[in-house]
C-alpha positions as CSV (number, residue, x, y, z in Angstrom):
1,M,44.6,0.9,21.3
2,T,41.4,2.4,22.8
3,T,41.7,3.2,26.5
4,A,38.9,2.5,29.0
5,G,38.0,6.1,29.2
6,Q,37.6,6.4,25.5
7,I,35.3,3.4,25.0
8,P,31.8,4.6,23.9
9,G,28.9,3.6,26.1
10,T,27.2,1.7,23.2
11,W,30.3,-0.5,23.0
12,V,30.1,-1.3,26.7
13,E,26.3,-2.0,26.4
14,L,26.9,-4.3,23.4
15,A,29.6,-6.2,25.3
16,E,27.3,-6.7,28.2
17,M,24.7,-8.1,25.8
18,L,27.2,-10.6,24.5
19,T,28.2,-11.8,28.0
20,A,24.6,-11.9,29.3
21,F,23.9,-15.4,27.9
22,L,27.5,-16.5,27.3
23,P,29.1,-16.8,30.7
24,E,32.2,-18.5,29.2
25,L,32.9,-15.3,27.3
26,D,34.9,-13.0,29.7
27,P,34.3,-9.2,29.5
28,E,37.8,-8.5,28.1
29,A,37.2,-10.9,25.2
30,A,33.7,-9.5,24.6
31,A,35.2,-5.9,24.5
32,A,37.7,-7.1,21.9
33,V,35.0,-8.7,19.8
34,V,33.0,-5.5,19.8
35,A,36.0,-3.3,19.0
36,A,36.7,-5.5,15.9
37,M,33.2,-5.0,14.5
38,T,32.4,-2.5,11.8
39,P,30.1,0.4,12.8
40,S,27.2,-0.9,10.7
41,A,27.6,-4.4,12.2
42,R,27.6,-3.0,15.7
43,G,24.3,-1.1,15.0
44,R,22.6,-4.1,13.5
45,I,23.7,-6.6,16.2
46,R,22.8,-4.2,18.9
47,A,19.3,-3.6,17.4
48,H,18.7,-7.3,17.1
49,L,19.9,-8.2,20.6
50,S,17.7,-5.4,22.0
51,K,14.6,-7.2,20.6
52,H,16.0,-10.8,21.0
53,P,18.5,-10.9,23.9
54,D,19.0,-14.7,23.6
55,A,19.7,-14.6,19.9
56,L,23.2,-15.9,20.4
57,V,22.2,-19.1,22.1
58,S,18.6,-19.7,20.9
59,G,19.4,-20.8,17.3
60,A,16.4,-18.7,16.1
61,S,16.4,-18.2,12.3
62,L,15.5,-14.5,12.6
63,A,19.2,-13.6,13.1
64,P,20.4,-11.2,10.4
65,P,23.6,-11.8,8.6
66,A,25.7,-9.7,11.0
67,V,24.5,-11.8,14.0
68,Q,25.2,-15.0,12.0
69,R,28.8,-13.9,11.3
70,L,29.2,-13.0,15.0
71,I,28.0,-16.4,16.1
72,T,30.5,-18.0,13.6
73,D,33.4,-16.0,15.0
74,L,32.5,-16.8,18.6
75,R,32.4,-20.5,17.8
76,E,35.7,-20.3,16.1
77,Q,37.1,-18.8,19.3
78,G,35.9,-21.8,21.3
79,I,32.7,-20.3,22.7
80,K,30.6,-23.5,22.5
81,G,27.5,-21.8,24.0
82,A,26.9,-19.8,20.9
83,R,24.4,-21.6,18.7
84,A,24.2,-21.1,15.0
85,P,20.7,-20.4,13.6
86,A,18.9,-23.1,11.6
87,C,16.8,-22.7,8.4
88,V,13.1,-22.2,9.3
89,R,12.1,-24.6,6.5
90,C,14.6,-27.5,6.5
91,G,16.1,-27.1,9.9
92,R,19.7,-27.3,8.6
93,V,22.4,-25.0,10.0
94,R,23.5,-23.0,7.0
95,R,23.9,-19.4,5.9
96,L,20.5,-17.8,6.0
97,R,19.8,-15.0,3.6
98,R,16.1,-14.5,2.7
99,L,13.6,-13.4,5.4
100,V,10.2,-15.1,5.2
101,P,7.4,-15.1,7.7
102,G,8.7,-17.1,10.7
103,G,12.4,-16.6,10.1
104,R,15.1,-17.0,7.4
105,V,15.7,-19.8,4.9
106,C,18.9,-21.2,3.5
107,L,20.1,-20.8,-0.1
108,G,18.7,-24.2,-1.1
109,C,15.2,-23.6,0.4
110,E,15.3,-20.1,-1.1
111,G,15.7,-21.7,-4.6
112,I,12.9,-24.2,-3.9
113,L,10.5,-21.5,-2.8
114,A,11.4,-19.4,-5.8
115,A,10.7,-22.4,-8.1
116,Q,7.5,-23.4,-6.4
117,A,6.3,-19.8,-6.6
118,N,6.1,-20.1,-10.4
119,V,4.4,-23.5,-10.9
120,G,2.2,-23.9,-14.0
121,T,1.8,-25.3,-17.4
122,C,5.1,-25.5,-19.4
123,T,4.8,-23.8,-22.7
124,A,6.9,-26.5,-24.4
125,C,5.5,-29.8,-23.0
126,N,2.2,-28.6,-21.5
127,R,2.9,-30.4,-18.2
128,I,2.4,-28.8,-14.8
129,R,5.9,-28.3,-13.4
130,P,8.0,-25.6,-11.7
131,R,9.1,-23.0,-14.2
132,P,12.2,-21.3,-12.8
133,V,12.9,-19.4,-16.0
134,G,10.1,-17.8,-17.9
135,D,7.2,-20.2,-18.5
136,T,9.3,-23.2,-19.5
137,C,10.3,-26.1,-17.3
138,T,13.9,-27.0,-16.7
139,P,14.0,-30.2,-18.9
140,C,12.5,-28.3,-21.9
141,R,14.9,-25.4,-21.4
142,Q,17.9,-27.7,-21.2
143,R,16.8,-29.6,-24.3
144,A,16.4,-26.3,-26.3
145,Q,19.8,-25.1,-25.1
146,A,21.4,-28.4,-26.1
147,S,20.1,-28.1,-29.7
148,T,22.9,-27.9,-32.3
149,R,20.8,-26.1,-34.9
150,S,20.8,-22.3,-35.0
151,C,19.3,-19.6,-37.1
152,N,21.6,-18.2,-39.8
153,G,20.1,-14.8,-39.5
154,C,20.4,-14.2,-35.7
155,G,22.5,-17.2,-34.6
156,R,20.1,-18.2,-31.9
157,P,19.1,-21.9,-31.4
158,S,16.1,-22.8,-33.4
159,H,14.3,-25.8,-34.9
160,M,14.0,-24.1,-38.2
161,D,16.1,-21.8,-40.4
162,P,15.3,-19.0,-40.5
163,C,13.7,-18.8,-37.1
164,T,10.2,-17.5,-36.6
165,T,11.7,-14.0,-35.7
166,C,13.9,-13.7,-38.7
167,R,11.4,-15.3,-41.2
168,P,10.1,-12.7,-43.6
169,R,6.5,-11.9,-43.2
170,P,5.1,-10.5,-46.5
171,P,2.4,-7.8,-45.9
172,A,-1.2,-8.4,-46.7
173,P,-4.4,-6.4,-46.3
174,C,-5.8,-7.1,-42.8
175,A,-9.4,-8.6,-42.9
176,L,-10.4,-6.4,-39.9
177,C,-8.7,-3.1,-40.4
178,S,-7.8,-3.3,-44.1
179,A,-4.3,-2.0,-43.4
180,S,-1.4,-3.6,-45.3
181,S,0.7,-5.1,-42.5
182,P,2.7,-8.3,-41.8
183,V,0.3,-11.2,-41.2
184,C,0.2,-12.3,-37.6
185,A,-2.5,-15.1,-38.0
186,R,-4.6,-16.5,-40.8
187,W,-8.2,-17.0,-39.6
188,P,-11.2,-18.2,-41.6
189,L,-12.2,-14.6,-42.1
190,G,-8.8,-13.8,-43.6
191,P,-5.3,-12.7,-42.6
192,V,-5.1,-10.5,-39.5
193,C,-2.4,-8.1,-38.5
194,K,-0.8,-8.1,-35.1
195,P,-2.7,-5.2,-33.5
196,C,-6.1,-6.6,-34.5
197,Y,-5.0,-10.1,-33.4
198,A,-4.0,-8.8,-30.0
199,L,-7.3,-6.8,-29.6
200,A,-9.4,-9.8,-30.6
201,R,-7.6,-12.1,-28.1
202,R,-7.7,-9.5,-25.4
203,E,-11.4,-8.5,-25.7
204,P,-13.5,-11.5,-27.0
205,G,-17.1,-10.7,-27.8
206,P,-20.5,-12.5,-27.8
207,C,-21.0,-14.6,-30.9
208,P,-24.3,-13.7,-32.7
209,G,-24.9,-17.3,-33.5
210,C,-24.4,-19.1,-30.1
211,S,-24.3,-16.0,-27.8
212,A,-21.1,-17.5,-26.2
213,V,-18.2,-15.1,-25.4
214,K,-15.4,-16.3,-27.8
215,V,-12.7,-15.0,-30.1
216,L,-14.6,-14.2,-33.3
217,I,-12.4,-15.6,-36.0
218,A,-15.0,-16.3,-38.8
219,R,-17.6,-14.3,-40.6
220,I,-21.1,-15.2,-41.8
221,G,-23.2,-12.8,-43.8
222,G,-21.0,-9.9,-43.0
223,Q,-21.1,-10.6,-39.2
224,R,-18.2,-11.8,-37.2
225,T,-18.9,-15.2,-35.5
226,C,-16.9,-17.8,-33.6
227,G,-15.3,-20.7,-35.5
228,P,-17.8,-23.5,-34.6
229,C,-20.7,-21.5,-35.8
230,A,-19.0,-21.2,-39.2
231,G,-18.0,-24.8,-39.3
232,H,-14.4,-24.3,-38.2
233,P,-12.6,-25.5,-35.1
234,D,-12.0,-23.0,-32.3
235,P,-8.3,-22.9,-31.5
236,Y,-8.9,-20.4,-28.7
237,A,-11.5,-22.2,-26.6
238,C,-10.7,-23.2,-23.0
239,P,-10.6,-27.0,-22.8
240,R,-12.3,-26.9,-19.4
241,C,-15.2,-24.5,-19.9
242,G,-15.2,-23.6,-23.6
243,V,-14.8,-19.9,-22.9
244,A,-12.2,-17.9,-24.9
245,S,-8.8,-18.7,-23.6
246,S,-6.5,-16.1,-22.0
247,P,-3.9,-14.4,-24.2
248,I,-1.6,-14.7,-21.1
249,T,-1.7,-18.5,-20.7
250,G,-2.6,-19.5,-24.3
251,D,-4.8,-22.5,-23.5
252,L,-7.0,-22.0,-20.4
253,C,-9.4,-19.0,-19.9
254,D,-8.5,-16.5,-17.2
255,R,-10.7,-18.0,-14.5
256,C,-9.6,-21.6,-15.1
257,A,-6.0,-20.4,-15.3
258,V,-6.4,-18.8,-11.9
259,D,-7.9,-22.0,-10.5
260,Q,-5.1,-24.1,-11.9
261,H,-2.4,-21.7,-10.6
262,L,-3.9,-21.6,-7.1
263,N,-4.1,-25.5,-7.1
264,T,-0.5,-25.8,-7.9
265,L,0.5,-22.9,-5.6
266,L,-1.3,-24.2,-2.6
267,H,-1.6,-27.9,-3.1
268,D,1.0,-29.0,-0.6
269,L,0.0,-26.8,2.4
270,L,-0.5,-28.1,5.9
271,P,-4.1,-28.3,7.1
272,G,-3.8,-25.1,9.2
273,P,-2.5,-22.8,6.5
274,A,-4.8,-24.4,3.9
275,A,-7.9,-23.7,6.1
276,Q,-6.8,-20.2,6.8
277,L,-6.2,-19.4,3.1
278,A,-9.4,-21.1,1.9
279,P,-11.5,-17.8,1.9
280,L,-8.8,-16.1,-0.2
281,R,-8.7,-19.0,-2.7
282,E,-12.4,-18.9,-3.2
283,A,-12.5,-15.2,-3.5
284,L,-9.7,-15.1,-6.1
285,V,-11.3,-17.9,-8.2
286,A,-14.7,-16.0,-8.2
287,A,-13.1,-12.5,-8.7
288,E,-15.0,-10.3,-11.1
289,H,-11.9,-9.5,-13.1
290,P,-9.9,-12.8,-13.2
291,R,-7.3,-11.5,-15.6
292,T,-6.1,-9.0,-12.9
293,V,-5.8,-11.9,-10.5
294,L,-3.9,-14.0,-13.0
295,T,-1.4,-11.3,-13.8
296,W,-0.9,-10.7,-10.0
297,L,-0.3,-14.4,-9.4
298,R,2.2,-14.7,-12.2
299,T,4.2,-11.6,-11.8
300,S,3.8,-9.9,-8.4
301,A,6.3,-10.0,-5.7
302,S,3.5,-10.1,-3.1
303,A,2.1,-13.3,-4.7
304,R,5.5,-14.9,-4.3
305,L,5.6,-13.7,-0.7
306,L,2.1,-15.4,-0.2
307,H,3.5,-18.7,-1.5
308,E,6.6,-18.4,0.7
309,S,4.6,-17.6,3.7
310,A,2.2,-20.5,3.2
311,A,5.0,-23.0,2.3
312,C,6.6,-22.4,5.7
313,G,3.7,-24.2,7.4
314,R,2.8,-21.4,9.8
315,L,-0.5,-19.6,10.3
316,L,-0.2,-16.1,8.9
317,T,-0.2,-13.3,11.5
318,H,0.3,-9.6,11.4
319,A,3.5,-10.0,13.6
320,D,5.2,-12.2,10.9
321,F,4.4,-9.7,8.2
322,D,5.7,-6.8,10.4
323,T,9.0,-8.7,10.7
324,V,9.3,-9.2,6.9
325,A,8.3,-5.6,6.2
326,A,11.2,-4.4,8.5
327,S,13.8,-6.0,6.3
328,G,13.7,-3.4,3.6
329,R,11.6,-0.9,1.6
330,G,10.8,-3.2,-1.2
331,A,9.7,-5.9,1.2
332,A,7.6,-3.4,3.1
333,Q,5.7,-2.5,-0.1
334,S,5.0,-6.1,-1.1
335,T,4.0,-7.0,2.5
336,D,1.6,-4.1,2.9
337,Y,0.0,-5.0,-0.4
338,L,-0.4,-8.6,0.5
339,R,-1.6,-7.7,4.0
340,G,-4.3,-5.5,2.6
341,L,-5.5,-8.3,0.3
342,L,-5.6,-10.8,3.2
343,V,-7.5,-8.4,5.4
344,A,-10.0,-7.6,2.6
345,F,-10.9,-11.2,2.2
346,G,-11.0,-12.0,5.9
347,V,-7.9,-14.1,6.1
348,L,-6.3,-11.7,8.6
349,P,-8.2,-9.7,11.2
350,P,-8.5,-6.0,10.4
351,R,-6.3,-3.6,12.4
352,D,-5.5,0.1,12.4
353,E,-2.4,0.1,10.2
354,H,-1.7,3.8,11.0
355,L,-1.5,3.0,14.7
356,A,0.7,0.1,14.0
357,A,2.9,2.4,11.9
358,I,3.2,4.8,14.8
359,E,4.3,2.0,17.2
360,R,6.9,0.9,14.7
361,H,8.2,4.4,14.3
362,L,8.4,4.6,18.1
363,A,10.4,1.3,18.2
364,R,12.8,2.5,15.6
365,T,13.3,5.8,17.4
366,L,14.0,4.1,20.8
367,I,16.6,1.8,19.2
368,R,18.5,4.9,18.0
369,H,17.9,6.8,21.3
370,P,17.6,4.1,24.1
371,K,18.2,6.7,26.8
372,Y,14.9,8.3,26.2
373,A,12.9,5.0,26.2
374,V,11.1,5.6,29.5
375,L,10.1,9.3,28.9
376,L,9.4,9.1,25.2
377,G,7.6,5.7,25.4
378,S,5.3,7.0,28.2
379,Y,4.5,10.1,26.2
380,V,3.6,8.2,23.0
381,R,1.6,5.5,24.8
382,W,-0.3,7.8,27.1
383,S,-0.7,10.9,25.0
384,V,0.0,10.4,21.2
385,L,-1.6,7.0,20.7
386,P,-4.9,7.7,22.6
387,R,-5.3,10.9,20.6
388,A,-4.5,9.1,17.4
389,R,-7.3,6.6,18.2
390,R,-9.8,9.4,18.9
391,R,-8.8,11.0,15.6
392,A,-9.5,7.7,13.8
393,S,-13.3,8.3,13.9
394,R,-12.7,11.5,11.9
395,S,-9.8,10.5,9.6
396,A,-9.9,6.7,9.4
397,G,-7.7,5.2,6.9
398,T,-5.7,8.4,6.1
399,R,-1.9,8.8,6.4
400,G,-2.4,12.2,8.2
401,R,-2.7,10.6,11.6
402,A,0.7,8.8,11.2
403,R,2.4,11.9,10.0
404,W,0.9,13.9,12.8
405,A,2.4,11.4,15.3
406,Y,5.7,11.2,13.6
407,T,6.2,14.9,13.8
408,R,5.5,15.0,17.6
409,I,7.9,12.1,18.2
410,N,10.7,13.5,16.0
411,T,10.4,17.0,17.5
412,A,10.5,15.7,21.0
413,V,13.7,13.7,20.3
414,A,15.2,16.7,18.6
415,L,14.6,18.9,21.6
416,L,16.0,16.2,24.0
417,E,19.1,15.8,21.8
418,H,19.6,19.6,21.7
419,L,19.4,19.8,25.5
420,A,21.8,16.8,25.9
421,S,24.4,18.6,23.6
422,L,24.2,21.5,26.2
423,D,24.7,19.1,29.1
424,L,21.1,19.9,30.2
425,T,18.3,17.6,31.2
426,L,14.6,18.3,30.5
427,S,14.0,19.1,34.1
428,G,16.8,21.7,34.0
429,A,15.8,23.3,30.7
430,T,14.9,27.0,30.8
431,Q,12.6,29.0,28.7
432,L,15.6,30.8,27.1
433,E,17.0,27.6,25.8
434,V,13.7,26.5,24.4
435,D,13.2,29.8,22.7
436,R,16.6,29.7,21.1
437,W,16.0,26.2,19.8
438,L,12.7,27.2,18.3
439,A,14.1,30.3,16.6
440,A,17.1,28.4,15.1
441,G,15.0,25.8,13.2
442,P,12.0,25.2,11.0
443,S,8.5,26.0,12.0
444,T,7.7,22.3,12.6
445,R,9.7,22.6,15.9
446,Y,6.7,24.4,17.4
447,E,4.9,21.0,17.4
448,V,7.0,20.2,20.5
449,R,4.4,22.2,22.4
450,D,2.4,19.1,22.8
451,F,5.3,17.2,24.3
452,L,6.2,20.0,26.7
453,V,2.7,20.5,27.9
454,W,2.5,16.7,28.7
455,T,5.9,16.8,30.5
456,A,5.0,19.9,32.6
457,R,1.7,18.3,33.7
458,R,3.5,15.2,35.0
459,G,6.4,17.1,36.6
460,H,9.1,16.1,34.2
461,S,9.9,19.7,33.3
462,D,9.0,23.3,34.2
463,D,6.0,25.0,32.6
464,L,7.7,26.0,29.4
465,L,5.8,28.1,26.9
466,V,5.7,27.2,23.2
467,P,3.2,29.4,21.2
468,H,0.9,27.9,18.7
469,R,1.9,28.1,15.1
470,G,0.0,30.9,13.4
471,K,-2.3,30.0,10.6
472,A,-3.0,32.2,7.6
473,E,-6.5,33.4,7.2
474,P,-8.3,31.3,4.5
475,E,-8.9,33.0,1.3
476,G,-12.0,32.1,-0.6
477,V,-13.3,32.7,-4.1
478,D,-16.0,35.1,-5.0
479,E,-19.6,34.0,-4.8
480,D,-20.3,33.9,-8.5
481,T,-17.2,31.7,-9.2
482,H,-18.1,29.4,-6.3
483,W,-21.6,28.7,-7.7
484,D,-20.4,28.4,-11.3
485,L,-18.0,25.6,-10.1
486,L,-20.8,23.9,-8.2
487,Q,-23.1,24.0,-11.2
488,Q,-20.3,22.6,-13.3
489,C,-19.8,19.7,-10.9
490,L,-23.5,18.9,-10.7
491,H,-24.4,19.1,-14.5
492,D,-21.2,18.9,-16.6
493,E,-21.1,15.4,-18.1
494,D,-17.6,15.9,-19.5
495,L,-16.1,15.8,-16.0
496,P,-15.3,12.4,-14.5
497,L,-18.0,11.1,-12.2
498,G,-15.7,10.9,-9.2
499,V,-14.5,14.5,-9.6
500,R,-18.0,15.7,-9.9
501,A,-19.2,14.0,-6.7
502,A,-16.1,15.0,-4.7
503,G,-16.2,18.6,-6.0
504,S,-19.9,18.9,-5.1
505,L,-19.3,17.7,-1.5
506,L,-16.4,20.1,-1.3
507,L,-18.3,23.1,-2.7
508,L,-21.6,22.5,-1.0
509,F,-20.6,21.3,2.4
510,G,-17.0,22.4,2.8
511,Q,-15.8,18.9,3.5
512,Q,-12.1,18.1,3.8
513,L,-10.8,15.6,1.2
514,T,-9.6,13.3,4.0
515,H,-13.2,13.0,5.1
516,I,-14.7,12.8,1.6
517,I,-12.5,9.8,0.7
518,T,-13.7,7.8,3.8
519,L,-17.4,8.1,2.9
520,T,-19.1,4.8,2.3
521,T,-22.5,3.7,1.0
522,G,-23.5,3.4,4.7
523,H,-23.4,7.2,4.9
524,L,-26.2,7.4,2.4
525,D,-29.9,6.8,3.4
526,H,-33.4,7.5,2.3
527,Q,-35.9,9.4,4.5
528,D,-39.4,10.3,3.3
529,S,-38.5,9.4,-0.3
530,H,-35.5,11.8,-0.2
531,Q,-31.9,10.8,-0.1
532,T,-29.8,11.9,2.8
533,I,-26.1,11.9,3.7
534,R,-24.6,11.7,7.2
535,L,-21.4,13.6,7.4
536,D,-21.4,13.4,11.2
537,S,-24.3,12.8,13.5
538,T,-27.1,14.6,11.7
539,P,-28.5,13.5,8.3
540,I,-28.5,16.1,5.6
541,R,-31.2,16.1,2.9
542,L,-29.5,16.2,-0.5
543,P,-30.7,18.3,-3.4
544,Q,-31.9,16.3,-6.3
545,P,-28.9,16.9,-8.7
546,L,-26.4,15.8,-6.0
547,S,-28.7,12.8,-5.0
548,T,-28.7,11.6,-8.6
549,L,-24.9,12.1,-8.9
550,L,-24.2,10.0,-5.8
551,T,-26.6,7.3,-6.9
552,R,-24.8,7.0,-10.2
553,L,-21.5,6.9,-8.3
554,V,-22.7,4.0,-6.2
555,D,-24.2,2.1,-9.2
556,Q,-21.2,2.6,-11.5
557,Q,-19.4,-0.5,-12.6
558,P,-16.1,-1.0,-10.7
559,R,-13.0,-0.3,-12.7
560,Q,-10.5,-2.9,-13.6
561,G,-8.1,-3.8,-10.8
562,W,-8.3,-4.9,-7.2
563,S,-10.8,-2.2,-6.3
564,G,-13.3,-4.1,-8.5
565,N,-12.2,-7.6,-7.2
566,T,-12.2,-7.0,-3.4
567,P,-15.4,-6.3,-1.3
568,S,-15.6,-2.6,-0.7
569,T,-18.3,0.0,0.1
570,W,-16.2,3.1,-0.4
571,L,-17.8,5.8,-2.5
572,F,-14.3,6.5,-3.8
573,P,-12.5,3.2,-4.0
574,G,-8.7,3.0,-4.5
575,S,-6.5,0.8,-6.6
576,R,-5.1,-1.3,-3.7
577,P,-7.1,-4.2,-2.1
578,G,-10.0,-3.0,0.0
579,T,-8.8,0.6,0.3
580,H,-10.3,4.0,-0.6
581,R,-8.8,6.6,-2.9
582,S,-5.9,8.7,-1.4
583,A,-6.5,12.3,-0.6
584,S,-3.5,13.4,-2.7
585,S,-4.8,11.6,-5.8
586,L,-8.2,13.2,-5.4
587,A,-6.6,16.6,-4.8
588,R,-4.7,16.3,-8.0
589,A,-7.8,15.4,-9.9
590,L,-9.8,18.3,-8.6
591,T,-7.0,20.8,-9.1
592,G,-6.5,19.5,-12.6
593,H,-10.1,20.3,-13.5
594,G,-9.9,23.8,-12.1
595,I,-11.4,23.4,-8.7
596,P,-9.4,25.2,-6.0
597,I,-9.6,23.1,-2.8
598,R,-8.8,25.4,0.1
599,A,-10.5,28.4,-1.4
600,S,-13.6,26.4,-2.3
601,R,-13.9,24.9,1.2
602,A,-13.4,28.3,2.9
603,T,-16.1,29.9,0.8
604,A,-18.6,27.0,1.5
605,L,-18.0,27.1,5.2
606,V,-18.3,30.9,5.4
607,Q,-21.7,30.7,3.5
608,L,-23.0,28.0,5.8
609,A,-21.8,29.8,8.9
610,E,-23.8,32.9,7.8
611,E,-27.0,30.8,7.7
612,M,-26.6,28.5,10.7
613,P,-25.4,29.0,14.3
614,P,-22.3,27.0,15.4
615,A,-24.3,24.6,17.6
616,V,-26.2,23.5,14.5
617,L,-23.4,23.7,12.0
618,A,-20.9,21.5,14.1
619,P,-22.9,18.3,14.3
620,L,-24.1,18.8,10.7
621,L,-20.7,18.9,9.1
622,G,-18.6,17.1,11.7
623,L,-16.8,20.2,13.0
624,H,-15.8,21.0,16.5
625,V,-18.0,23.6,18.1
626,I,-15.0,25.9,18.6
627,T,-14.1,25.5,14.9
628,A,-17.7,26.2,13.9
629,L,-17.5,29.4,16.1
630,H,-14.3,30.5,14.3
631,W,-16.0,30.1,10.9
632,R,-19.0,32.1,12.2
633,R,-16.6,35.0,13.2
634,R,-15.0,34.9,9.8
635,A,-18.4,35.0,8.2
636,A,-19.4,38.0,10.3
637,T,-16.2,39.8,9.3
638,D,-16.7,39.0,5.6
639,W,-20.3,40.2,5.8
640,T,-19.2,43.6,7.3
641,A,-16.7,44.1,4.5
642,Y,-19.3,43.3,2.0
643,L,-21.7,45.8,3.5
644,Q,-19.0,48.5,3.5
645,A,-18.1,47.8,-0.1
646,R,-21.8,48.0,-1.1
647,Q,-22.3,51.3,0.7
648,R,-19.2,52.7,-1.0
649,G,-20.6,51.5,-4.3
650,L,-24.0,53.2,-3.7
651,G,-22.3,56.4,-2.6
652,D,-20.3,56.6,-5.9
653,R,-23.5,56.7,-7.9
C-alpha cells in the first residue's frame, strides 16, 4: 500500500484532473483509480487530459483507447457523469480505434471507409462496386470461393483444369524480339513473349497510319501499326476516348481511369467538402502523368486517408491533419504527403511546416516536463520562433531550421533537468555547475548558450558564460583542381544536368546546398540581353556556359512522379508534391560525381573575397557582412602563404 508521502506528484495531478469535471468522484476513489493504472496508461491519459480537460464528460471521439477504458471503468463504478465517446461518423457509442480527421470511428465505420476507399470496376463482373479484397467485388469473390472445381495441378479453385497458371505454355519465337519464350499473347503480328507484351502495353506508340497513340499489335509493310489500320479490332482501346488502355486497369486508359476512380471516390461528399476538393479533382484528372496519379489512388495510404477525411463530412484543415499525424509515425508520413499535395493544388492554405514542427516539438516537450512550461514556452515563443522565421528567408523549406530549434529546446531541458537533480534552480545555478555539465557531455551541449543568454537578459539566471563552439578552418582544393571541376560541370555532357547546374553554382559562387535547392525560376532574369541570377539582393550576370546550362535546366521535361504533376517553379524539384529536392540528396549526387562540397565552397569564397570587398560580396552572395569579412581575412591569410611559398620557390632556383 502506497503511503501519502510516497505518492508521485504526477499521480496527484492526474487524480485532480479526474475530479475536476466529475464532482461525484471523491479524491480517495480517484487516487485508487490512478494507482490501478499501468504506467503507459497514466502517461497517455495525462497527456490527453492536458489538451482536453473535459474529455471524460464531453463524449468527444478524439479520446484514445486508454481514456475510453478509463471512462468504461468509471461508469461501471457508478460514476454517471462520465460520458463514453461516440463514433464521429455514425454517432454510436462503441469502441473507437482508427483516428481520422475530426475524431475516431468505430469498427463498423472503419470497415465501411476501408471498402469505400477502394471503389472501382470489378475485374470479374465489370460493375462499379467496393472491392475490399484485391480488385474483385464481394459477390464475385464469394462465387469463386464456392466453386467446387479445382485444378489438379495446384489444387486451387478454377473453372478449367489445368488452370491458367498450371497450363503448359509451349515456347515459340517472339514476333518482336525473336527469342524463343512461352507465348503471353497472340497478336495479328504473331506470338509475343511476356516481356515484349508488358513493354508494348506499358509504352504505347503513335501509329504510322492514323497517328493515334495505341498499342501496336499489327504490322503493315514491315511497320508496326494499330489493329484497326490493319483491319483487326483493337482489344486495348479505351471505350471512352479510344486511347490505349492502361495495363493497370485493363479497360480504360490512365486518364479515364483516374476520372472514374475520383467519381466513385468522391461521389457522395457533402457540398462543403466537395467544393473544397474540386480544385484537387480537376488537377488530378488533368495531370501530365496520369498513370502516377492512378497508382497513387489505388495503392497509397495517403489516398485512403483522403477518402476517409472527405467521407467524414468536414472541411479539411491543418489542425485535423496535425491530430492524425500525432497518432503514429506511419500516419505522420501519410499525412505529410497528403498535406503537401493539398497545399500544392490550393485545397489547403500554405504554411511554414518547419515552424509548425517546432511548435509540435515544444508541445511534446512540455507534456513530458510540465514544470518548465512557463520558462521554456516563453523562451521558444519569444526567442527561438522569431529567429526561425527570420531564417526562413534564407533557408526556406529546409529541415535545418527545425533541427536548429530542436537542439536548443533539448539542451535547455537537459540543463534544467541536471540542475533539478542537484536540487538547484536556474536562478541558483553557478558557473561551476554549468562548466561541469558542459564538460561531461557531448559538444552539442554548448548550444545551451543561446538559452542562458536569453535567461540572463530577462533576470531568470545570473550571467553564465558558455563559450562558442569552435569551428575548424575550412580546407579548400588547389586552384587547378577547382577550375577543372568547374569546367567539367559546365561542359561535360556525361554528367546529369542537375549535378552540373548545382555544381557550377557551388564552384563559381560558393553557395550552400540549402540555398541552391530553394532557387526558383523567379531568381533568373534577363537584363540587356544577358541572363542574370539573384542570389540575394543584387543580380549577378551569368557567364554564357552557365546561362545555357540553367536555361536547359528550366526547359527540361519534368520527370515522372509528383514533381511533374504538381505546379512547381523549383530549379531542382523533388519527388514529393510541390517540394524541392533535399539537400542531402543533392549532396550525395555531387559527392558521387567527385565534387567535394565543403572544400569547393571554401575555395570559391576565398577567390571571390580576394577580388571584392565584404560590403560588395555580402549582398551579392547573400552573406552577412561579418561572414564576408571573415572570408576576406581567410583570403588574405591564404594570399600571404602563397607569396611566401612562391618566394621560397624562386629562391631555390
